[in-house]
MIMAR-625315 format. One record per atom (N, C-alpha, C): residue in one letter; atom name; y, z, x. Coordinates in nm, 3 decimals, decimal comma. Layout:
N
(A CA (Y Z X));
...
This chain:
191
(M N (10,024 10,661 11,116));
(M CA (10,093 10,710 10,997));
(M C (10,187 10,824 11,036));
(K N (10,302 10,822 10,977));
(K CA (10,397 10,931 10,989));
(K C (10,331 11,059 10,938));
(N N (10,369 11,175 10,993));
(N CA (10,306 11,301 10,955));
(N C (10,316 11,331 10,806));
(L N (10,433 11,304 10,747));
(L CA (10,454 11,332 10,605));
(L C (10,507 11,206 10,537));
(I N (10,440 11,164 10,432));
(I CA (10,485 11,050 10,351));
(I C (10,515 11,103 10,212));
(E N (10,635 11,072 10,163));
(E CA (10,674 11,114 10,028));
(E C (10,690 10,990 9,940));
(I N (10,629 10,997 9,823));
(I CA (10,627 10,884 9,730));
(I C (10,685 10,928 9,597));
(R N (10,771 10,845 9,541));
(R CA (10,824 10,869 9,406));
(R C (10,782 10,753 9,318));
(W N (10,719 10,786 9,207));
(W CA (10,672 10,688 9,109));
(W C (10,768 10,688 8,989));
(H N (10,802 10,569 8,939));
(H CA (10,881 10,554 8,817));
(H C (10,797 10,476 8,717));
(G N (10,782 10,529 8,598));
(G CA (10,707 10,460 8,495));
(G C (10,750 10,507 8,357));
(R N (10,672 10,471 8,260));
(R CA (10,696 10,514 8,122));
(R C (10,573 10,589 8,073));
(G N (10,596 10,684 7,984));
(G CA (10,486 10,760 7,927));
(G C (10,384 10,667 7,864));
(G N (10,258 10,689 7,895));
(G CA (10,150 10,609 7,837));
(G C (10,103 10,494 7,924));
(Q N (10,167 10,472 8,038));
(Q CA (10,127 10,362 8,127));
(Q C (10,028 10,405 8,235));
(G N (10,003 10,533 8,245));
(G CA (9,912 10,582 8,347));
(G C (9,978 10,613 8,480));
(T N (10,110 10,628 8,482));
(T CA (10,181 10,655 8,607));
(T C (10,140 10,788 8,668));
(V N (10,134 10,893 8,588));
(V CA (10,095 11,025 8,637));
(V C (9,951 11,021 8,687));
(T N (9,865 10,953 8,613));
(T CA (9,725 10,939 8,655));
(T C (9,717 10,865 8,788));
(A N (9,796 10,759 8,804));
(A CA (9,794 10,682 8,929));
(A C (9,834 10,770 9,047));
(A N (9,937 10,852 9,030));
(A CA (9,980 10,942 9,138));
(A C (9,868 11,039 9,175));
(K N (9,798 11,091 9,074));
(K CA (9,688 11,185 9,099));
(K C (9,569 11,115 9,165));
(V N (9,535 10,996 9,118));
(V CA (9,423 10,921 9,176));
(V C (9,452 10,890 9,322));
(F N (9,574 10,844 9,351));
(F CA (9,610 10,812 9,489));
(F C (9,601 10,936 9,578));
(A N (9,654 11,047 9,530));
(A CA (9,649 11,171 9,607));
(A C (9,506 11,218 9,630));
(D N (9,424 11,213 9,527));
(D CA (9,283 11,255 9,541));
(D C (9,209 11,169 9,642));
(A N (9,238 11,039 9,642));
(A CA (9,174 10,949 9,739));
(A C (9,219 10,986 9,881));
(C N (9,346 11,020 9,899));
(C CA (9,396 11,064 10,030));
(C C (9,333 11,197 10,070));
(L N (9,313 11,286 9,974));
(L CA (9,249 11,414 10,000));
(L C (9,107 11,393 10,053));
(S N (9,036 11,299 9,995));
(S CA (8,899 11,273 10,041));
(S C (8,898 11,216 10,182));
(G N (9,012 11,165 10,228));
(G CA (9,026 11,117 10,365));
(G C (9,071 11,226 10,461));
(G N (9,078 11,351 10,414));
(G CA (9,109 11,463 10,501));
(G C (9,256 11,499 10,510));
(R N (9,338 11,442 10,426));
(R CA (9,480 11,473 10,429));
(R C (9,514 11,585 10,330));
(H N (9,626 11,647 10,352));
(H CA (9,680 11,745 10,258));
(H C (9,764 11,667 10,157));
(I N (9,759 11,706 10,032));
(I CA (9,824 11,626 9,928));
(I C (9,895 11,712 9,825));
(Q N (9,992 11,649 9,760));
(Q CA (10,052 11,703 9,638));
(Q C (10,068 11,585 9,543));
(A N (10,046 11,609 9,417));
(A CA (10,071 11,510 9,312));
(A C (10,117 11,586 9,189));
(F N (10,236 11,551 9,140));
(F CA (10,288 11,623 9,024));
(F C (10,387 11,535 8,950));
(P N (10,393 11,552 8,818));
(P CA (10,486 11,474 8,736));
(P C (10,616 11,550 8,712));
(E N (10,715 11,475 8,667));
(E CA (10,840 11,535 8,619));
(E C (10,871 11,471 8,485));
(Y N (10,843 11,543 8,382));
(Y CA (10,875 11,497 8,247));
(Y C (10,869 11,615 8,154));
(G N (10,928 11,597 8,040));
(G CA (10,926 11,701 7,938));
(G C (10,842 11,655 7,821));
(P N (10,884 11,688 7,702));
(P CA (10,806 11,652 7,584));
(P C (10,836 11,510 7,534));
(E N (10,867 11,419 7,628));
(E CA (10,904 11,284 7,588));
(E C (10,790 11,213 7,516));
(R N (10,827 11,119 7,438));
(R CA (10,731 11,038 7,364));
(R C (10,676 10,928 7,455));
(S N (10,573 10,865 7,408));
(S CA (10,518 10,751 7,479));
(S C (10,626 10,645 7,494));
(G N (10,636 10,590 7,612));
(G CA (10,737 10,488 7,640));
(G C (10,862 10,542 7,706));
(A N (10,880 10,673 7,708));
(A CA (10,999 10,732 7,771));
(A C (10,984 10,729 7,924));
(P N (11,094 10,709 7,996));
(P CA (11,088 10,709 8,143));
(P C (11,039 10,843 8,198));
(L N (10,963 10,837 8,305));
(L CA (10,918 10,956 8,374));
(L C (10,907 10,929 8,522));
(K N (10,895 11,037 8,597));
(K CA (10,874 11,028 8,742));
(K C (10,749 11,109 8,776));
(A N (10,682 11,065 8,881));
(A CA (10,572 11,142 8,939));
(A C (10,592 11,137 9,090));
(Y N (10,532 11,232 9,158));
(Y CA (10,555 11,243 9,302));
(Y C (10,425 11,266 9,376));
(N N (10,424 11,217 9,501));
(N CA (10,316 11,247 9,595));
(N C (10,376 11,290 9,727));
(R N (10,310 11,384 9,790));
(R CA (10,333 11,414 9,931));
(R C (10,196 11,406 9,996));
(I N (10,189 11,334 10,106));
(I CA (10,064 11,315 10,180));
(I C (10,094 11,352 10,325));
(S N (10,014 11,442 10,383));
(S CA (10,042 11,488 10,518));
(S C (9,913 11,520 10,592));
(S N (9,921 11,514 10,724));
(S CA (9,808 11,557 10,806));
(S C (9,811 11,708 10,827));
(E N (9,921 11,772 10,787));
(E CA (9,936 11,916 10,800));
(E C (9,954 11,981 10,662));
(A N (9,937 12,110 10,656));
(A CA (9,954 12,182 10,529));
(A C (10,094 12,158 10,474));
(L N (10,104 12,147 10,344));
(L CA (10,232 12,123 10,277));
(L C (10,287 12,254 10,223));
(R N (10,408 12,284 10,258));
(R CA (10,472 12,407 10,214));
(R C (10,588 12,379 10,117));
(K N (10,629 12,256 10,109));
(K CA (10,742 12,216 10,026));
(K C (10,694 12,197 9,882));
(H N (10,765 12,254 9,786));
(H CA (10,728 12,242 9,645));
(H C (10,851 12,211 9,562));
(C N (10,894 12,087 9,569));
(C CA (11,009 12,041 9,493));
(C C (10,995 11,891 9,471));
(P N (11,076 11,834 9,384));
(P CA (11,068 11,689 9,365));
(P C (11,096 11,615 9,496));
(V N (11,047 11,494 9,505));
(V CA (11,073 11,408 9,620));
(V C (11,213 11,351 9,604));
(L N (11,303 11,390 9,691));
(L CA (11,442 11,347 9,681));
(L C (11,474 11,228 9,770));
(N N (11,403 11,214 9,882));
(N CA (11,426 11,106 9,977));
(N C (11,295 11,035 10,006));
(P N (11,249 10,953 9,911));
(P CA (11,116 10,894 9,923));
(P C (11,103 10,790 10,035));
(D N (10,985 10,790 10,095));
(D CA (10,950 10,686 10,192));
(D C (10,903 10,561 10,118));
(I N (10,841 10,583 10,002));
(I CA (10,791 10,474 9,918));
(I C (10,833 10,503 9,775));
(V N (10,884 10,399 9,708));
(V CA (10,916 10,406 9,566));
(V C (10,825 10,307 9,493));
(V N (10,749 10,357 9,396));
(V CA (10,660 10,272 9,317));
(V C (10,720 10,261 9,177));
(V N (10,745 10,139 9,133));
(V CA (10,800 10,114 9,000));
(V C (10,690 10,049 8,917));
(V N (10,635 10,124 8,824));
(V CA (10,523 10,079 8,742));
(V C (10,572 9,990 8,628));
(D N (10,696 10,006 8,586));
(D CA (10,752 9,926 8,477));
(D C (10,887 9,872 8,521));
(S N (10,896 9,743 8,546));
(S CA (11,018 9,684 8,601));
(S C (11,135 9,688 8,503));
(T N (11,110 9,712 8,373));
(T CA (11,223 9,724 8,280));
(T C (11,309 9,846 8,313));
(L N (11,253 9,941 8,388));
(L CA (11,329 10,058 8,430));
(L C (11,441 10,021 8,527));
(L N (11,426 9,909 8,595));
(L CA (11,529 9,865 8,691));
(L C (11,662 9,836 8,622));
(D N (11,658 9,812 8,490));
(D CA (11,780 9,784 8,415));
(D C (11,859 9,910 8,379));
(G N (11,796 10,028 8,386));
(G CA (11,868 10,147 8,342));
(G C (11,851 10,269 8,429));
(I N (11,762 10,262 8,528));
(I CA (11,735 10,378 8,613));
(I C (11,767 10,339 8,757));
(N N (11,831 10,426 8,830));
(N CA (11,859 10,399 8,971));
(N C (11,737 10,442 9,053));
(V N (11,643 10,351 9,072));
(V CA (11,521 10,384 9,146));
(V C (11,549 10,400 9,295));
(A N (11,667 10,355 9,341));
(A CA (11,704 10,366 9,482));
(A C (11,771 10,499 9,517));
(E N (11,790 10,585 9,418));
(E CA (11,856 10,714 9,442));
(E C (11,783 10,792 9,552));
(G N (11,859 10,834 9,653));
(G CA (11,803 10,917 9,759));
(G C (11,719 10,844 9,862));
(T N (11,707 10,713 9,851));
(T CA (11,626 10,640 9,947));
(T C (11,697 10,632 10,081));
(H N (11,622 10,598 10,184));
(H CA (11,679 10,585 10,317));
(H C (11,662 10,442 10,366));
(A N (11,709 10,414 10,485));
(A CA (11,714 10,277 10,537));
(A C (11,577 10,211 10,546));
(D N (11,470 10,290 10,558));
(D CA (11,336 10,233 10,575));
(D C (11,246 10,251 10,454));
(T N (11,302 10,289 10,341));
(T CA (11,220 10,306 10,221));
(T C (11,156 10,173 10,183));
(V N (11,030 10,183 10,141));
(V CA (10,953 10,067 10,097));
(V C (10,939 10,075 9,945));
(Y N (10,956 9,961 9,877));
(Y CA (10,943 9,954 9,732));
(Y C (10,819 9,874 9,696));
(L N (10,749 9,923 9,595));
(L CA (10,637 9,851 9,533));
(L C (10,670 9,839 9,385));
(V N (10,685 9,714 9,337));
(V CA (10,730 9,693 9,200));
(V C (10,630 9,607 9,124));
(N N (10,592 9,655 9,008));
(N CA (10,510 9,579 8,915));
(N C (10,605 9,490 8,834));
(T N (10,605 9,361 8,863));
(T CA (10,697 9,270 8,795));
(T C (10,645 9,128 8,795));
(N N (10,691 9,052 8,697));
(N CA (10,666 8,909 8,697));
(N C (10,796 8,833 8,718));
(K N (10,901 8,904 8,755));
(K CA (11,033 8,845 8,782));
(K C (11,038 8,793 8,925));
(S N (11,142 8,714 8,954));
(S CA (11,158 8,658 9,088));
(S C (11,192 8,768 9,188));
(A N (11,162 8,740 9,314));
(A CA (11,193 8,835 9,421));
(A C (11,343 8,859 9,430));
(D N (11,422 8,753 9,418));
(D CA (11,568 8,767 9,427));
(D C (11,623 8,857 9,317));
(E N (11,574 8,836 9,195));
(E CA (11,621 8,918 9,082));
(E C (11,583 9,065 9,103));
(T N (11,461 9,088 9,150));
(T CA (11,414 9,225 9,172));
(T C (11,493 9,291 9,284));
(K N (11,517 9,220 9,393));
(K CA (11,596 9,274 9,504));
(K C (11,736 9,312 9,457));
(Q N (11,796 9,225 9,378));
(Q CA (11,932 9,250 9,329));
(Q C (11,936 9,373 9,239));
(K N (11,839 9,385 9,149));
(K CA (11,837 9,500 9,058));
(K C (11,819 9,632 9,132));
(I N (11,740 9,630 9,239));
(I CA (11,719 9,752 9,318));
(I C (11,841 9,780 9,406));
(G N (11,904 9,674 9,454));
(G CA (12,011 9,690 9,553));
(G C (11,951 9,712 9,690));
(L N (11,850 9,633 9,723));
(L CA (11,774 9,646 9,847));
(L C (11,866 9,641 9,969));
(K N (11,848 9,735 10,060));
(K CA (11,924 9,740 10,185));
(K C (11,851 9,658 10,291));
(D N (11,917 9,628 10,401));
(D CA (11,867 9,537 10,503));
(D C (11,727 9,569 10,557));
(N N (11,701 9,693 10,594));
(N CA (11,572 9,728 10,656));
(N C (11,463 9,763 10,555));
(Q N (11,499 9,773 10,429));
(Q CA (11,401 9,811 10,328));
(Q C (11,310 9,693 10,294));
(K N (11,185 9,725 10,266));
(K CA (11,087 9,623 10,230));
(K C (11,056 9,631 10,081));
(L N (11,028 9,514 10,024));
(L CA (10,992 9,504 9,883));
(L C (10,859 9,433 9,871));
(F N (10,765 9,497 9,801));
(F CA (10,635 9,438 9,770));
(F C (10,625 9,426 9,619));
(C N (10,577 9,313 9,571));
(C CA (10,567 9,291 9,427));
(C C (10,430 9,236 9,389));
(L N (10,394 9,258 9,264));
(L CA (10,278 9,197 9,202));
(L C (10,292 9,212 9,052));
(D N (10,220 9,129 8,979));
(D CA (10,220 9,139 8,833));
(D C (10,103 9,228 8,793));
(G N (10,123 9,358 8,810));
(G CA (10,018 9,455 8,783));
(G C (9,980 9,463 8,636));
(T N (10,076 9,436 8,549));
(T CA (10,046 9,440 8,406));
(T C (9,951 9,328 8,368));
(Q N (9,975 9,208 8,420));
(Q CA (9,886 9,096 8,390));
(Q C (9,748 9,119 8,449));
(I N (9,744 9,175 8,568));
(I CA (9,614 9,207 8,630));
(I C (9,538 9,306 8,542));
(A N (9,607 9,408 8,492));
(A CA (9,543 9,507 8,404));
(A C (9,492 9,443 8,276));
(I N (9,573 9,356 8,217));
(I CA (9,530 9,287 8,094));
(I C (9,406 9,203 8,123));
(D N (9,406 9,131 8,233));
(D CA (9,290 9,049 8,271));
(D C (9,166 9,133 8,298));
(S N (9,186 9,249 8,362));
(S CA (9,073 9,331 8,408));
(S C (9,019 9,428 8,304));
(I N (9,110 9,493 8,230));
(I CA (9,064 9,595 8,135));
(I C (9,103 9,566 7,991));
(G N (9,180 9,460 7,972));
(G CA (9,217 9,422 7,837));
(G C (9,333 9,499 7,778));
(R N (9,400 9,579 7,861));
(R CA (9,515 9,659 7,816));
(R C (9,622 9,661 7,924));
(A N (9,745 9,677 7,885));
(A CA (9,859 9,680 7,978));
(A C (9,874 9,818 8,040));
(L N (9,772 9,861 8,112));
(L CA (9,772 9,990 8,183));
(L C (9,757 9,963 8,332));
(P N (9,869 9,944 8,404));
(P CA (9,862 9,898 8,542));
(P C (9,836 10,005 8,648));
(N N (9,794 10,124 8,607));
(N CA (9,781 10,232 8,704));
(N C (9,681 10,203 8,816));
(S N (9,562 10,156 8,785));
(S CA (9,463 10,128 8,890));
(S C (9,509 10,013 8,979));
(T N (9,574 9,915 8,920));
(T CA (9,628 9,804 8,998));
(T C (9,728 9,856 9,101));
(M N (9,816 9,946 9,059));
(M CA (9,918 9,999 9,147));
(M C (9,858 10,088 9,256));
(V N (9,749 10,158 9,225));
(V CA (9,681 10,239 9,327));
(V C (9,628 10,147 9,437));
(G N (9,563 10,038 9,398));
(G CA (9,512 9,943 9,498));
(G C (9,623 9,882 9,582));
(A N (9,733 9,843 9,518));
(A CA (9,846 9,784 9,590));
(A C (9,910 9,886 9,684));
(L N (9,929 10,009 9,637));
(L CA (9,989 10,113 9,721));
(L C (9,900 10,145 9,841));
(A N (9,770 10,147 9,820));
(A CA (9,678 10,172 9,931));
(A C (9,700 10,068 10,041));
(K N (9,715 9,943 10,002));
(K CA (9,733 9,838 10,101));
(K C (9,867 9,848 10,172));
(I N (9,976 9,858 10,097));
(I CA (10,107 9,853 10,162));
(I C (10,138 9,977 10,244));
(S N (10,078 10,090 10,207));
(S CA (10,105 10,215 10,278));
(S C (10,015 10,233 10,400));
(S N (9,904 10,162 10,403));
(S CA (9,803 10,177 10,509));
(S C (9,746 10,318 10,515));
(M N (9,759 10,394 10,406));
(M CA (9,705 10,530 10,404));
(M C (9,558 10,533 10,362));
(L N (9,515 10,428 10,292));
(L CA (9,378 10,423 10,242));
(L C (9,320 10,284 10,265));
(S N (9,193 10,281 10,292));
(S CA (9,122 10,152 10,293));
(S C (9,097 10,112 10,148));
(L N (9,063 9,987 10,127));
(L CA (9,029 9,942 9,992));
(L C (8,913 10,023 9,938));
(D N (8,812 10,049 10,021));
(D CA (8,695 10,126 9,976));
(D C (8,734 10,266 9,930));
(K N (8,823 10,333 10,005));
(K CA (8,866 10,469 9,966));
(K C (8,946 10,466 9,836));
(A N (9,031 10,363 9,820));
(A CA (9,110 10,352 9,697));
(A C (9,018 10,330 9,577));
(V N (8,922 10,240 9,592));
(V CA (8,828 10,211 9,483));
(V C (8,742 10,334 9,453));
(D N (8,699 10,404 9,556));
(D CA (8,621 10,527 9,535));
(D C (8,703 10,630 9,458));
(G N (8,833 10,640 9,490));
(G CA (8,920 10,732 9,418));
(G C (8,932 10,698 9,271));
(V N (8,945 10,569 9,241));
(V CA (8,952 10,525 9,102));
(V C (8,820 10,556 9,031));
(E N (8,710 10,527 9,096));
(E CA (8,579 10,552 9,034));
(E C (8,558 10,702 9,008));
(R N (8,593 10,786 9,104));
(R CA (8,577 10,931 9,085));
(R C (8,663 10,980 8,970));
(S N (8,786 10,931 8,962));
(S CA (8,878 10,976 8,858));
(S C (8,834 10,932 8,719));
(F N (8,785 10,810 8,708));
(F CA (8,751 10,755 8,577));
(F C (8,604 10,773 8,543));
(G N (8,523 10,809 8,643));
(G CA (8,378 10,809 8,630));
(G C (8,319 10,891 8,518));
(K N (8,374 11,008 8,491));
(K CA (8,315 11,095 8,390));
(K C (8,387 11,087 8,256));
(K N (8,494 11,007 8,250));
(K CA (8,575 11,003 8,129));
(K C (8,553 10,878 8,045));
(F N (8,511 10,770 8,110));
(F CA (8,510 10,641 8,042));
(F C (8,376 10,570 8,054));
(S N (8,361 10,468 7,972));
(S CA (8,239 10,387 7,976));
(S C (8,234 10,306 8,106));
(R N (8,116 10,256 8,138));
(R CA (8,098 10,176 8,260));
(R C (8,187 10,052 8,256));
(A N (8,205 9,992 8,140));
(A CA (8,288 9,871 8,130));
(A C (8,434 9,903 8,164));
(V N (8,485 10,016 8,118));
(V CA (8,624 10,056 8,149));
(V C (8,637 10,088 8,298));
(I N (8,540 10,158 8,351));
(I CA (8,541 10,191 8,495));
(I C (8,541 10,063 8,577));
(D N (8,450 9,971 8,546));
(D CA (8,441 9,845 8,621));
(D C (8,570 9,765 8,610));
(G N (8,633 9,765 8,493));
(G CA (8,760 9,695 8,477));
(G C (8,868 9,756 8,565));
(N N (8,872 9,889 8,573));
(N CA (8,971 9,955 8,659));
(N C (8,942 9,932 8,807));
(L N (8,816 9,926 8,844));
(L CA (8,781 9,895 8,983));
(L C (8,826 9,754 9,019));
(S N (8,804 9,661 8,927));
(S CA (8,848 9,524 8,948));
(S C (9,001 9,517 8,961));
(A N (9,071 9,592 8,877));
(A CA (9,218 9,595 8,882));
(A C (9,267 9,650 9,015));
(A N (9,205 9,756 9,066));
(A CA (9,244 9,814 9,194));
(A C (9,222 9,713 9,307));
(K N (9,108 9,645 9,304));
(K CA (9,080 9,544 9,407));
(K C (9,180 9,430 9,401));
(R N (9,211 9,385 9,281));
(R CA (9,310 9,276 9,267));
(R C (9,449 9,323 9,310));
(G N (9,484 9,448 9,284));
(G CA (9,611 9,502 9,330));
(G C (9,621 9,493 9,482));
(W N (9,513 9,532 9,548));
(W CA (9,505 9,525 9,696));
(W C (9,522 9,380 9,741));
(E N (9,451 9,290 9,677));
(E CA (9,449 9,150 9,719));
(E C (9,578 9,075 9,687));
(E N (9,642 9,106 9,575));
(E CA (9,752 9,024 9,526));
(E C (9,891 9,075 9,558));
(V N (9,905 9,198 9,607));
(V CA (10,038 9,248 9,641));
(V C (10,092 9,170 9,760));
(K N (10,220 9,135 9,751));
(K CA (10,283 9,054 9,857));
(K C (10,421 9,109 9,889));
(E N (10,455 9,102 10,017));
(E CA (10,592 9,135 10,056));
(E C (10,680 9,016 10,024));
(V N (10,795 9,043 9,962));
(V CA (10,885 8,934 9,924));
(V C (11,020 8,951 9,994));
């Protein structure tokens, strides 16, 4: 793993994007890494676009600003591709993880994928509906990100989800989120 990995998340209020960034960071922290997880939003209503950020490093983090040149871009809601430039500030090796049920070609075109950049997709919303009965793809995206980033094992990702949701929700909700994280890991594909 590179010493410092910077991740930018794009989602909408109410989808669990900020929670996903925090869960992923906490799981990395339990693996002995230094982490940052923080959102960027104001008093927007549910459904409004937002960003969240992660920094994961083997060394102490001294930088405290938004992620401007992400190594990984996670798009939790693919409808954002129609109005938000998710590729802003990316570099030649940026990796994209997109929750979508659209074709790979359509998704690549909307992002404006460059030659060396990789795109991973899955239908995280459908997985969430199947697993927890609601269109909250955050746990699914944590599982998928763990796999494509190679920063976490499936067990560490699932443990992170369980720790985060363990004291807040019923066992059925926790189990549904664990299932969603596992399916995210299993079903994410490079396209």
